[in-house]
C-alpha positions as CSV (number, residue, x, y, z in Angstrom):
1,X,-14.2,75.1,-102.0
2,X,-10.8,75.8,-100.6
3,X,-9.8,74.8,-97.1
4,X,-9.3,78.4,-96.0
5,X,-12.8,79.3,-97.3
6,X,-14.3,76.5,-95.3
7,X,-12.5,77.6,-92.2
8,X,-13.7,81.1,-92.5
9,X,-17.3,80.0,-93.0
10,X,-17.1,77.7,-89.9
11,X,-16.2,80.3,-87.3
12,X,-14.4,78.8,-84.3
13,X,-13.4,75.5,-85.9
14,X,-9.8,74.6,-85.4
15,X,-7.6,73.7,-88.3
16,X,-7.0,70.2,-86.8
17,X,-10.7,69.5,-86.3
18,X,-11.6,70.7,-89.8
19,X,-8.9,68.5,-91.3
20,X,-10.0,65.5,-89.4
21,X,-13.6,66.0,-90.3
22,X,-12.8,66.5,-94.0
23,X,-10.7,63.3,-94.0
24,X,-13.6,61.4,-92.4
25,X,-16.1,62.8,-94.9
26,X,-13.8,61.9,-97.8
27,X,-13.3,58.4,-96.4
28,X,-17.1,58.0,-96.2
29,X,-17.5,59.1,-99.8
30,X,-19.4,62.3,-99.0
31,X,-16.6,64.8,-100.0
32,X,-14.0,64.6,-102.8
33,X,-10.6,66.3,-102.5
34,X,-8.8,67.7,-105.5
35,X,-5.1,68.6,-105.3
36,X,-3.8,71.0,-108.0
37,X,-0.1,70.7,-108.8
38,X,0.8,74.3,-108.1
39,X,3.3,75.9,-105.8
40,X,2.1,76.0,-103.1
41,X,-0.3,73.1,-103.8
42,X,-4.0,74.2,-104.0
43,X,-6.5,71.8,-102.5
44,X,-10.3,72.1,-103.1
45,X,-13.1,70.1,-101.5
46,X,-16.6,69.4,-103.0
47,X,-19.6,67.3,-102.2
48,X,-20.0,64.0,-104.0
49,X,-23.5,62.9,-105.2
50,X,-23.7,61.0,-102.0
51,X,-22.8,64.1,-100.0
52,X,-25.4,66.1,-101.8
53,X,-28.1,63.5,-100.9
54,X,-27.0,63.5,-97.3
55,X,-27.2,67.2,-97.2
56,X,-30.8,67.1,-98.5
57,X,-31.7,64.6,-95.8
58,X,-30.0,66.7,-93.1
59,X,-31.8,69.8,-94.3
60,X,-35.1,68.0,-94.2
61,X,-34.5,66.8,-90.6
62,X,-33.6,70.4,-89.6
63,X,-36.8,71.8,-91.2
64,X,-38.8,69.1,-89.4
65,X,-37.1,70.0,-86.1
66,X,-38.0,73.7,-86.5
67,X,-41.5,72.9,-87.5
68,X,-42.1,70.7,-84.5
69,X,-40.0,72.5,-81.9
70,X,-43.0,73.7,-79.8
71,X,-44.4,70.1,-79.6
72,X,-41.0,68.8,-78.6
73,X,-40.6,71.4,-75.9
74,X,-44.1,70.8,-74.6
75,X,-43.5,67.0,-74.5
76,X,-40.3,67.6,-72.5
77,X,-42.1,69.9,-70.1
78,X,-44.9,67.4,-69.6
79,X,-42.3,64.6,-69.0
80,X,-40.4,66.7,-66.5
81,X,-43.6,67.7,-64.7
82,X,-44.7,64.0,-64.4
83,X,-41.2,63.0,-63.2
84,X,-41.3,65.7,-60.5
85,X,-44.6,64.6,-59.1
86,X,-44.0,60.8,-59.4
87,X,-43.7,59.0,-56.0
88,X,-40.3,57.7,-55.0
89,X,-39.7,54.1,-55.9
90,X,-39.8,51.6,-52.9
91,X,-36.4,50.2,-52.1
């Protein structure tokens, strides 16, 4: 996928931040960068096998979060209620 396509998909991301993120992902082996010798140069980015695997794991965590959102919110509410009614520590 070309840089400009990525930038359009990621509404609000700055060119600088996208560049830094892509470089970090490339350094980590999650993204590969291909430069085509054209004028102007054309650059495309794609996921490596490692990147695809990381994407699957991230999607699984996202699905788990959605599935358990009510339980998480209830646990937070319970915690906050207990904290609000707990006696002040002695100093």
